C-alpha positions as a Markdown table, in Angstrom:
| # | Residue | x | y | z |
|---|---|---|---|---|
| 1 | Met | -0.1 | 0.3 | -0.2 |
| 2 | Lys | 1.6 | 3.1 | -1.1 |
| 3 | Asn | 2.3 | 6.1 | 1.7 |
| 4 | Asn | -0.2 | 9.7 | 1.8 |
| 5 | Lys | 1.7 | 12.0 | -0.1 |
| 6 | Val | 1.3 | 15.0 | 1.6 |
| 7 | Ile | 2.8 | 18.6 | -0.1 |
| 8 | Val | 3.7 | 21.3 | 2.4 |
| 9 | Ile | 3.7 | 24.8 | 0.8 |
| 10 | Gly | 5.6 | 26.7 | 2.8 |
| 11 | Gly | 8.9 | 26.3 | 4.9 |
| 12 | Gly | 7.9 | 28.7 | 7.6 |
| 13 | Ala | 7.2 | 27.5 | 11.5 |
| 14 | Ser | 4.0 | 26.2 | 11.1 |
| 15 | Gly | 4.7 | 24.2 | 8.0 |
| 16 | Ile | 7.8 | 22.4 | 9.4 |
| 17 | Leu | 5.8 | 21.8 | 12.1 |
| 18 | Ala | 3.3 | 20.2 | 9.8 |
| 19 | Ala | 5.7 | 18.8 | 8.1 |
| 20 | Ile | 7.3 | 17.3 | 10.7 |
| 21 | Thr | 4.2 | 15.8 | 12.0 |
| 22 | Ala | 2.5 | 13.8 | 8.8 |
| 23 | Lys | 5.8 | 12.5 | 8.7 |
| 24 | Arg | 6.3 | 11.0 | 11.8 |
| 25 | Asn | 2.5 | 9.7 | 11.5 |
| 26 | Gln | 4.2 | 7.8 | 8.2 |
| 27 | Ala | 3.4 | 9.8 | 5.7 |
| 28 | Asp | 5.5 | 10.6 | 2.6 |
| 29 | Val | 6.6 | 14.4 | 2.7 |
| 30 | Ala | 7.8 | 17.0 | 0.6 |
| 31 | Ile | 8.0 | 21.4 | 1.3 |
| 32 | Ile | 7.7 | 23.9 | -1.2 |
| 33 | Glu | 9.6 | 26.8 | 0.0 |
| 34 | Arg | 10.2 | 29.9 | -1.9 |
| 35 | Asn | 13.3 | 31.3 | -0.3 |
| 36 | Ser | 16.5 | 29.7 | -0.4 |
| 37 | Arg | 16.2 | 28.2 | 3.0 |
| 38 | Ile | 13.5 | 27.2 | 5.1 |
| 39 | Gly | 12.4 | 29.4 | 8.4 |
| 40 | Lys | 13.5 | 33.0 | 7.1 |
| 41 | Lys | 10.5 | 34.7 | 8.9 |
| 42 | Ile | 11.6 | 32.5 | 12.8 |
| 43 | Leu | 15.1 | 34.0 | 12.6 |
| 44 | Val | 13.6 | 37.6 | 12.9 |
| 45 | Thr | 11.5 | 37.0 | 15.8 |
| 46 | Gly | 12.0 | 38.1 | 19.4 |
| 47 | Asn | 14.6 | 40.4 | 17.9 |
| 48 | Gly | 16.6 | 37.6 | 16.9 |
| 49 | Arg | 15.9 | 36.0 | 20.2 |
| 50 | Cys | 12.7 | 33.5 | 18.8 |
| 51 | Asn | 10.2 | 33.9 | 21.3 |
| 52 | Phe | 8.6 | 30.7 | 20.3 |
| 53 | Thr | 5.9 | 30.5 | 22.9 |
| 54 | Asn | 4.1 | 32.0 | 25.6 |
| 55 | Ser | 3.5 | 29.9 | 28.9 |
| 56 | Leu | 0.4 | 32.0 | 29.6 |
| 57 | Thr | -1.3 | 31.4 | 26.7 |
| 58 | Ser | -4.8 | 31.3 | 26.6 |
| 59 | Val | -7.6 | 31.7 | 24.1 |
| 60 | Leu | -8.3 | 35.4 | 24.8 |
| 61 | Asp | -5.2 | 36.2 | 23.2 |
| 62 | Tyr | -6.7 | 35.9 | 19.7 |
| 63 | Asn | -9.0 | 37.6 | 17.4 |
| 64 | Asn | -11.2 | 34.2 | 17.2 |
| 65 | Pro | -11.1 | 32.7 | 20.5 |
| 66 | Glu | -13.2 | 29.3 | 20.1 |
| 67 | Phe | -11.5 | 28.6 | 16.6 |
| 68 | Val | -8.1 | 28.5 | 18.2 |
| 69 | Ser | -9.0 | 26.4 | 21.2 |
| 70 | Tyr | -9.4 | 22.9 | 20.3 |
| 71 | Gly | -5.8 | 23.3 | 18.9 |
| 72 | Leu | -4.4 | 25.5 | 21.9 |
| 73 | Ser | -5.6 | 22.3 | 24.1 |
| 74 | Val | -4.3 | 19.3 | 21.9 |
| 75 | Phe | -1.1 | 21.4 | 21.2 |
| 76 | Asn | -0.4 | 24.0 | 24.4 |
| 77 | Pro | 2.4 | 26.3 | 25.5 |
| 78 | Gln | 3.8 | 23.2 | 27.4 |
| 79 | Arg | 3.9 | 20.4 | 25.0 |
| 80 | Thr | 5.6 | 23.0 | 22.6 |
| 81 | Met | 8.3 | 23.4 | 25.3 |
| 82 | Ser | 8.8 | 19.5 | 25.0 |
| 83 | Phe | 8.4 | 19.0 | 21.6 |
| 84 | Phe | 11.3 | 21.5 | 21.6 |
| 85 | Asn | 13.4 | 20.3 | 24.4 |
| 86 | Glu | 13.2 | 16.4 | 22.7 |
| 87 | Leu | 15.4 | 18.2 | 19.3 |
| 88 | Gly | 17.5 | 20.3 | 21.6 |
| 89 | Ile | 15.8 | 23.4 | 22.4 |
| 90 | Val | 16.2 | 24.0 | 26.5 |
| 91 | Pro | 13.5 | 26.6 | 27.1 |
| 92 | Lys | 13.5 | 29.7 | 28.9 |
| 93 | Ile | 10.7 | 31.5 | 30.2 |
| 94 | Glu | 10.6 | 35.2 | 30.9 |
| 95 | Asn | 8.2 | 37.9 | 32.0 |
| 96 | Glu | 5.0 | 37.6 | 31.1 |
| 97 | Gly | 5.2 | 33.7 | 30.0 |
| 98 | Lys | 8.2 | 35.1 | 27.5 |
| 99 | Thr | 9.6 | 31.9 | 26.4 |
| 100 | Tyr | 13.0 | 31.5 | 24.3 |
| 101 | Pro | 15.5 | 29.4 | 23.6 |
| 102 | Leu | 18.5 | 29.3 | 26.4 |
| 103 | Ser | 20.6 | 29.9 | 23.7 |
| 104 | Glu | 19.0 | 33.3 | 23.1 |
| 105 | Gln | 19.1 | 32.3 | 19.4 |
| 106 | Ala | 16.5 | 31.7 | 16.6 |
| 107 | Ser | 19.0 | 30.3 | 14.5 |
| 108 | Ser | 18.9 | 27.2 | 17.3 |
| 109 | Ile | 15.1 | 26.6 | 16.1 |
| 110 | Ile | 16.3 | 26.5 | 12.6 |
| 111 | Asp | 19.3 | 24.2 | 13.2 |
| 112 | Val | 17.4 | 21.9 | 15.1 |
| 113 | Phe | 14.2 | 21.9 | 12.6 |
| 114 | Leu | 16.9 | 21.0 | 10.2 |
| 115 | Tyr | 18.4 | 18.3 | 11.9 |
| 116 | Glu | 14.9 | 16.8 | 12.2 |
| 117 | Leu | 13.7 | 17.0 | 8.6 |
| 118 | Lys | 17.2 | 15.4 | 7.6 |
| 119 | Arg | 16.3 | 13.0 | 10.1 |
| 120 | Leu | 13.1 | 12.4 | 8.9 |
| 121 | Asn | 14.2 | 12.0 | 5.1 |
| 122 | Ile | 11.6 | 15.0 | 4.2 |
| 123 | Glu | 12.2 | 16.6 | 1.0 |
| 124 | Val | 12.8 | 20.5 | 0.9 |
| 125 | Ile | 12.4 | 21.8 | -2.5 |
| 126 | Thr | 13.8 | 25.8 | -1.9 |
| 127 | Glu | 13.2 | 28.8 | -4.5 |
| 128 | Ala | 10.0 | 27.2 | -5.9 |
| 129 | Ile | 7.1 | 28.9 | -5.9 |
| 130 | Ala | 3.8 | 27.5 | -5.7 |
| 131 | Phe | 1.1 | 29.6 | -7.5 |
| 132 | Lys | -2.0 | 27.2 | -8.8 |
| 133 | Ile | -3.4 | 24.0 | -7.3 |
| 134 | Ile | -5.8 | 21.7 | -9.0 |
| 135 | Lys | -7.5 | 19.2 | -7.3 |
| 136 | Lys | -8.8 | 15.9 | -9.7 |
| 137 | Arg | -10.8 | 12.9 | -8.1 |
| 138 | Asn | -8.6 | 12.4 | -4.9 |
| 139 | Glu | -5.3 | 13.7 | -5.8 |
| 140 | Phe | -3.8 | 17.4 | -5.8 |
| 141 | Glu | -1.9 | 18.7 | -8.8 |
| 142 | Val | 0.8 | 21.6 | -7.2 |
| 143 | Phe | 2.3 | 23.5 | -10.0 |
| 144 | Leu | 4.9 | 26.1 | -9.8 |
| 145 | Glu | 6.5 | 29.3 | -11.8 |
| 146 | Asp | 8.9 | 27.6 | -13.2 |
| 147 | Gly | 6.9 | 25.0 | -15.2 |
| 148 | Arg | 7.3 | 22.3 | -12.3 |
| 149 | Ser | 4.0 | 20.3 | -11.0 |
| 150 | Phe | 3.9 | 17.8 | -8.4 |
| 151 | Ile | 1.1 | 15.4 | -7.6 |
| 152 | Ala | -0.4 | 14.3 | -4.1 |
| 153 | Asp | -2.9 | 13.0 | -2.2 |
| 154 | Lys | -3.0 | 15.9 | 0.6 |
| 155 | Val | -1.9 | 19.8 | 0.4 |
| 156 | Ile | -1.1 | 22.1 | 3.5 |
| 157 | Ile | -0.9 | 25.8 | 3.0 |
| 158 | Ala | 1.4 | 27.0 | 4.9 |
| 159 | Thr | 2.3 | 30.4 | 3.0 |
| 160 | Gly | 2.0 | 32.7 | 6.0 |
| 161 | Gly | 0.4 | 36.4 | 5.4 |
| 162 | Lys | 1.7 | 39.3 | 3.9 |
| 163 | Ala | 3.6 | 40.4 | 7.2 |
| 164 | Met | 7.6 | 40.9 | 6.6 |
| 165 | Pro | 7.5 | 40.3 | 2.9 |
| 166 | Lys | 11.2 | 40.4 | 2.9 |
| 167 | Thr | 11.0 | 36.4 | 4.7 |
| 168 | Gly | 9.2 | 35.7 | 1.5 |
| 169 | Ser | 5.5 | 36.6 | 2.9 |
| 170 | Asp | 3.6 | 38.0 | 0.1 |
| 171 | Gly | 0.0 | 37.2 | 0.5 |
| 172 | Ser | -0.2 | 34.1 | -2.7 |
| 173 | Gly | -1.6 | 31.8 | 0.1 |
| 174 | Tyr | -4.3 | 33.9 | -0.3 |
| 175 | Glu | -4.9 | 33.7 | -4.2 |
| 176 | Ile | -4.5 | 29.9 | -4.3 |
| 177 | Ala | -6.9 | 29.4 | -1.3 |
| 178 | Lys | -9.1 | 32.0 | -3.6 |
| 179 | Met | -9.2 | 29.7 | -6.7 |
| 180 | Leu | -9.9 | 27.1 | -4.7 |
| 181 | Gly | -13.1 | 28.6 | -3.7 |
| 182 | His | -12.5 | 29.8 | -0.1 |
| 183 | Lys | -13.5 | 33.5 | 1.1 |
| 184 | Ile | -10.6 | 35.8 | 2.0 |
| 185 | Val | -11.2 | 38.1 | 5.2 |
| 186 | Pro | -9.9 | 41.6 | 4.0 |
| 187 | Val | -6.1 | 41.7 | 5.6 |
| 188 | Phe | -4.5 | 44.6 | 7.5 |
| 189 | Pro | -0.5 | 44.9 | 9.0 |
| 190 | Ala | -1.1 | 44.2 | 12.3 |
| 191 | Leu | 1.3 | 44.3 | 15.9 |
| 192 | Val | 2.4 | 47.5 | 13.9 |
| 193 | Lys | 3.4 | 51.3 | 14.5 |
| 194 | Leu | 0.8 | 52.9 | 14.2 |
| 195 | Lys | 0.6 | 56.9 | 12.6 |
| 196 | Leu | -1.0 | 59.8 | 14.5 |
| 197 | Asp | -3.0 | 63.1 | 13.4 |
| 198 | Ser | -1.1 | 65.1 | 15.6 |
| 199 | Pro | 1.4 | 68.5 | 14.7 |
| 200 | Tyr | 3.4 | 68.0 | 17.8 |
| 201 | Leu | 5.6 | 64.6 | 16.3 |
| 202 | Arg | 8.4 | 66.8 | 15.6 |
| 203 | His | 8.7 | 68.1 | 19.4 |
| 204 | Leu | 8.0 | 64.6 | 20.4 |
| 205 | Glu | 10.1 | 62.2 | 18.0 |
| 206 | Gly | 12.6 | 60.0 | 19.6 |
| 207 | Ile | 11.0 | 60.0 | 23.2 |
| 208 | Lys | 10.8 | 56.3 | 24.9 |
| 209 | Met | 8.9 | 56.4 | 28.0 |
| 210 | Pro | 7.1 | 53.8 | 29.9 |
| 211 | Ala | 3.5 | 55.0 | 29.9 |
| 212 | Ile | -0.6 | 53.7 | 30.6 |
| 213 | Val | -2.0 | 53.8 | 27.2 |
| 214 | Glu | -5.6 | 53.7 | 26.2 |
| 215 | Leu | -7.4 | 52.9 | 23.5 |
| 216 | Ile | -10.3 | 55.3 | 22.9 |
| 217 | His | -13.6 | 54.6 | 20.4 |
| 218 | Asn | -16.9 | 56.5 | 20.7 |
| 219 | Asp | -15.4 | 57.9 | 24.4 |
| 220 | Gln | -15.1 | 54.5 | 26.0 |
| 221 | Val | -11.7 | 52.2 | 26.5 |
| 222 | Ile | -11.4 | 49.4 | 24.7 |
| 223 | Gln | -8.0 | 48.3 | 25.8 |
| 224 | Lys | -5.8 | 49.2 | 28.2 |
| 225 | Glu | -1.8 | 48.7 | 28.2 |
| 226 | Ser | 1.2 | 49.5 | 30.0 |
| 227 | Gly | 4.7 | 49.7 | 29.4 |
| 228 | Asp | 7.0 | 52.1 | 27.2 |
| 229 | Val | 5.7 | 53.7 | 24.1 |
| 230 | Leu | 8.4 | 55.3 | 21.7 |
| 231 | Phe | 7.3 | 58.6 | 19.3 |
| 232 | Gly | 8.6 | 59.0 | 15.9 |
| 233 | Asn | 7.6 | 61.4 | 13.3 |
| 234 | Tyr | 5.0 | 59.5 | 11.7 |
| 235 | Gly | 3.5 | 58.6 | 15.6 |
| 236 | Ile | 3.9 | 56.1 | 18.3 |
| 237 | Ser | 5.3 | 52.5 | 18.5 |
| 238 | Gly | 6.3 | 50.3 | 21.6 |
| 239 | Pro | 5.1 | 46.9 | 23.1 |
| 240 | Thr | 1.6 | 48.5 | 24.3 |
| 241 | Ile | 1.2 | 50.4 | 21.0 |
| 242 | Leu | 1.5 | 47.0 | 18.9 |
| 243 | Gln | -0.7 | 45.4 | 21.4 |
| 244 | Leu | -3.2 | 47.9 | 20.8 |
| 245 | Ser | -2.5 | 48.3 | 16.9 |
| 246 | Arg | -4.5 | 45.6 | 16.2 |
| 247 | Lys | -7.9 | 46.5 | 17.2 |
| 248 | Ala | -6.7 | 50.0 | 16.3 |
| 249 | Met | -6.3 | 49.1 | 12.6 |
| 250 | Asp | -10.2 | 47.0 | 12.3 |
| 251 | Leu | -11.9 | 50.0 | 13.5 |
| 252 | Phe | -9.7 | 52.7 | 11.5 |
| 253 | Asn | -10.6 | 50.3 | 8.3 |
| 254 | Lys | -14.0 | 50.5 | 9.0 |
| 255 | Asn | -13.6 | 54.3 | 8.6 |
| 256 | Gln | -14.2 | 54.8 | 12.5 |
| 257 | Lys | -12.3 | 57.3 | 14.7 |
| 258 | Val | -9.9 | 56.0 | 17.1 |
| 259 | Tyr | -7.9 | 57.7 | 19.5 |
| 260 | Ile | -4.6 | 56.4 | 21.5 |
| 261 | Lys | -5.2 | 58.2 | 24.6 |
| 262 | Leu | -1.5 | 59.0 | 26.9 |
| 263 | Ile | -2.1 | 58.9 | 31.0 |
| 264 | Leu | 1.8 | 60.5 | 31.4 |
| 265 | Val | 1.1 | 60.9 | 34.9 |
| 266 | Ser | -0.3 | 57.8 | 37.2 |
| 267 | Gln | 1.6 | 57.8 | 40.6 |
| 268 | Ile | -0.3 | 60.7 | 42.3 |
| 269 | Ser | -3.8 | 61.8 | 41.7 |
| 270 | Lys | -5.1 | 65.1 | 39.9 |
| 271 | Lys | -5.4 | 66.4 | 43.4 |
| 272 | Asp | -1.9 | 66.5 | 43.8 |
| 273 | Val | -0.8 | 68.0 | 41.0 |
| 274 | Arg | -3.5 | 70.7 | 41.4 |
| 275 | Glu | -1.9 | 71.1 | 45.0 |
| 276 | Arg | 2.0 | 71.1 | 43.3 |
| 277 | Phe | 0.6 | 74.1 | 40.9 |
| 278 | Asn | -0.5 | 76.2 | 44.0 |
| 279 | Gln | 2.5 | 76.3 | 45.4 |
| 280 | Ser | 4.4 | 77.3 | 42.4 |
| 281 | Met | 2.6 | 80.2 | 41.4 |
| 282 | Asn | 5.3 | 82.5 | 41.3 |
| 283 | Lys | 7.2 | 80.0 | 38.4 |
| 284 | Pro | 7.2 | 79.3 | 34.8 |
| 285 | Val | 4.8 | 77.1 | 33.7 |
| 286 | Asp | 7.1 | 74.9 | 32.2 |
| 287 | Phe | 9.7 | 75.1 | 35.1 |
| 288 | Ser | 6.8 | 73.9 | 37.1 |
| 289 | Leu | 6.7 | 70.5 | 35.2 |
| 290 | Ile | 10.2 | 69.5 | 35.6 |
| 291 | Gly | 10.4 | 66.3 | 37.6 |
| 292 | Leu | 6.6 | 65.1 | 36.6 |
| 293 | Ile | 7.2 | 64.4 | 33.2 |
| 294 | Asn | 9.3 | 64.1 | 30.6 |
| 295 | Lys | 11.0 | 67.1 | 29.8 |
| 296 | Arg | 10.7 | 66.5 | 25.9 |
| 297 | Tyr | 6.8 | 66.1 | 26.7 |
| 298 | Ile | 6.4 | 70.1 | 28.4 |
| 299 | Ser | 6.8 | 72.1 | 24.8 |
| 300 | Ala | 3.7 | 70.3 | 23.3 |
| 301 | Ile | 1.9 | 69.5 | 26.4 |
| 302 | Ile | 1.7 | 73.2 | 26.9 |
| 303 | Lys | 0.9 | 74.0 | 23.4 |
| 304 | Glu | -2.0 | 70.9 | 23.7 |
| 305 | Ala | -3.3 | 73.6 | 26.3 |
| 306 | Lys | -3.5 | 76.7 | 24.5 |
| 307 | Ile | -0.8 | 78.4 | 26.1 |
| 308 | Asp | 1.1 | 80.8 | 24.5 |
| 309 | Lys | 4.2 | 81.0 | 26.3 |
| 310 | Gln | 6.2 | 78.1 | 28.0 |
| 311 | Asn | 7.6 | 80.5 | 30.2 |
| 312 | Thr | 3.8 | 82.1 | 31.4 |
| 313 | Leu | 3.9 | 82.3 | 35.3 |
| 314 | Val | 1.5 | 79.6 | 36.9 |
| 315 | Lys | -0.5 | 82.8 | 38.8 |
| 316 | Asp | -1.3 | 84.3 | 35.0 |
| 317 | Leu | -2.6 | 81.2 | 34.0 |
| 318 | Thr | -6.7 | 81.2 | 33.4 |
| 319 | Glu | -8.7 | 79.0 | 35.4 |
| 320 | Lys | -9.4 | 77.1 | 31.3 |
| 321 | Gln | -6.2 | 77.0 | 30.6 |
| 322 | Leu | -4.8 | 75.3 | 34.1 |
| 323 | Asn | -7.4 | 72.8 | 33.9 |
| 324 | Lys | -6.7 | 71.8 | 30.5 |
| 325 | Leu | -3.0 | 71.5 | 31.6 |
| 326 | Ile | -3.3 | 68.9 | 34.3 |
| 327 | Asn | -6.2 | 67.3 | 32.4 |
| 328 | Leu | -4.0 | 66.6 | 29.6 |
| 329 | Leu | -1.5 | 64.8 | 32.2 |
| 330 | Phe | -4.0 | 62.3 | 32.5 |
| 331 | Asp | -6.0 | 61.9 | 29.3 |
| 332 | Trp | -4.1 | 63.4 | 26.3 |
| 333 | Arg | -5.5 | 61.8 | 23.3 |
| 334 | Phe | -4.1 | 61.5 | 19.4 |
| 335 | Leu | -6.4 | 60.6 | 16.7 |
| 336 | Ile | -5.2 | 57.4 | 14.8 |
| 337 | Lys | -4.5 | 57.8 | 11.0 |
| 338 | Gly | -3.6 | 54.8 | 9.7 |
| 339 | Ser | -0.5 | 52.7 | 10.3 |
| 340 | Lys | 3.0 | 51.2 | 8.8 |
| 341 | Ser | 3.2 | 49.0 | 5.8 |
| 342 | Phe | 3.1 | 45.4 | 5.8 |
| 343 | His | 6.9 | 45.9 | 6.0 |
| 344 | Asp | 6.6 | 47.4 | 9.5 |
| 345 | Ala | 4.3 | 44.1 | 11.0 |
| 346 | Gln | 4.6 | 41.8 | 12.8 |
| 347 | Val | 1.3 | 39.5 | 11.7 |
| 348 | Thr | -1.4 | 39.5 | 9.5 |
| 349 | Ala | -4.8 | 40.4 | 10.1 |
| 350 | Gly | -6.9 | 38.7 | 8.0 |
| 351 | Gly | -6.8 | 35.6 | 5.4 |
| 352 | Val | -8.7 | 32.7 | 4.9 |
| 353 | Ser | -12.0 | 32.7 | 6.5 |
| 354 | Thr | -12.2 | 30.2 | 9.5 |
| 355 | Thr | -15.7 | 29.3 | 8.8 |
| 356 | Gln | -14.6 | 27.6 | 5.9 |
| 357 | Ile | -11.7 | 25.4 | 8.3 |
| 358 | Asp | -12.7 | 22.5 | 10.4 |
| 359 | Pro | -10.5 | 23.7 | 13.9 |
| 360 | Met | -10.0 | 20.0 | 15.2 |
| 361 | Thr | -8.2 | 19.1 | 11.6 |
| 362 | Met | -7.6 | 22.5 | 9.9 |
| 363 | Glu | -8.5 | 20.8 | 6.8 |
| 364 | Ser | -10.8 | 22.8 | 4.3 |
| 365 | Arg | -14.9 | 22.5 | 4.7 |
| 366 | Ile | -15.1 | 23.2 | 0.7 |
| 367 | Val | -11.9 | 21.2 | -0.3 |
| 368 | Lys | -11.1 | 17.9 | 1.2 |
| 369 | Gly | -7.7 | 16.8 | 1.5 |
| 370 | Leu | -6.4 | 20.3 | 1.5 |
| 371 | Phe | -5.7 | 22.3 | 5.1 |
| 372 | Phe | -4.7 | 25.8 | 6.4 |
| 373 | Thr | -1.6 | 26.8 | 9.2 |
| 374 | Gly | -1.0 | 29.3 | 10.6 |
| 375 | Glu | -0.5 | 33.3 | 9.7 |
| 376 | Val | -2.6 | 32.3 | 6.0 |
| 377 | Met | -5.8 | 32.0 | 8.5 |
| 378 | Asp | -8.0 | 34.8 | 10.0 |
| 379 | Ile | -6.2 | 34.2 | 13.4 |
| 380 | Asp | -3.7 | 36.5 | 14.7 |
| 381 | Gly | -2.7 | 36.7 | 17.9 |
| 382 | Arg | -0.9 | 39.0 | 20.8 |
| 383 | Cys | 2.7 | 40.3 | 20.7 |
| 384 | Gly | 5.1 | 38.2 | 22.9 |
| 385 | Gly | 4.8 | 34.7 | 21.4 |
| 386 | Tyr | 1.4 | 34.1 | 20.7 |
| 387 | Asn | 1.8 | 34.1 | 16.8 |
| 388 | Leu | 4.3 | 31.3 | 16.8 |
| 389 | Gln | 2.3 | 29.0 | 19.5 |
| 390 | Trp | -0.6 | 29.2 | 16.9 |
| 391 | Ala | 1.9 | 28.1 | 14.4 |
| 392 | Trp | 3.0 | 25.3 | 16.2 |
| 393 | Ser | -0.8 | 24.2 | 17.6 |
| 394 | Ser | -1.8 | 24.7 | 13.8 |
| 395 | Gly | 0.5 | 23.0 | 12.3 |
| 396 | Tyr | 0.1 | 19.8 | 14.4 |
| 397 | Leu | -3.4 | 19.3 | 13.7 |
| 398 | Ala | -3.3 | 19.9 | 9.8 |
| 399 | Gly | 0.0 | 17.6 | 9.8 |
| 400 | Glu | -1.6 | 14.9 | 12.1 |
| 401 | Ser | -4.9 | 14.8 | 9.7 |
| 402 | Ala | -3.0 | 15.1 | 6.4 |
| 403 | Ala | -1.4 | 11.9 | 7.6 |
| 404 | Lys | -4.4 | 9.7 | 7.4 |
| 405 | Glu | -5.2 | 7.7 | 4.8 |
| 406 | Asn | -7.5 | 9.1 | 2.3 |
| 407 | Asp | -11.0 | 7.9 | 2.1 |
| 408 | Asn | -13.0 | 7.9 | -0.9 |
| 409 | Asp | -14.6 | 11.1 | -2.4 |
């Protein structure tokens, strides 16, 4: 009886895991990879350290909790760490559950993968771009741009999204999925720097400071984060902003007004700040803010409070100006006017609709024998190892399911 032939399109995180799993389940497996080597995107994750999972992962860390629930229960972070430990990667868990190789090198993940692929005799076809799949009866034919084609019993699409196109993610998987009748939820950059509409960006550029940040829509707080923010001439970034960016851009793309709210002062109350100004009546307003907020914020926040001169004495401020200045320290809002491109994004939001995928197997509900993994689906997670965890979980389910013998259609 011939082995079940499985072709994995895409040699990234989820594709490699799917290939290894399928081979361990007795399938005959080949990976088709457009780059000259596999795992290119893995090398740049976690600033080159590869934050390969998060020990605190929950379904609520993803845009579609119900869909990811089964996969995350079957191949959870503990199983991920065990899987990599067997390959030689000792896990190192840091703040907020972020987990790295003890070697601190993303290349370690690639090295153990290459060893395992070779040990299992999995064929890796590099510099090969798949652009079309046709299903004939119980077989698939995968066509490459260079004219070659391959026959398979099952196909796993693990092409990723559009984020970081320099690593080979160009959205080609969406086109293949569409040709096979699948719906694509509109894609946009996620975990990405946000562009702001503000006249003060030149003054603020280069400031890196911890702050509490809230995402505001219809005057309601819809997400809250705390940590470093970094201003640029385009807008704002930093870990807190990346976490907010998914919801922000989803609303922005629906023509909704969304604001970033900075809380610069959180350790003392408004009453304490008012008392501080009462004791500084004879000081210039800019000097009275020293020691309270980063000096680089002072010029912009005074202008935002409609105070014409930086050195206006506190006692010469109107009550309205003083109230406005104090309120800004606790609630300074910036209108979001977009985001940086996919080149700057860590992940892609949107993708193949999960309504057309079986969450227990990753198999298409439309084309039997076709599977999806990772970022090509409409699944994205928070920053901090969650997206790689989904790559492993979905790759495992797809690999295990694809390795099962064909049933007649």
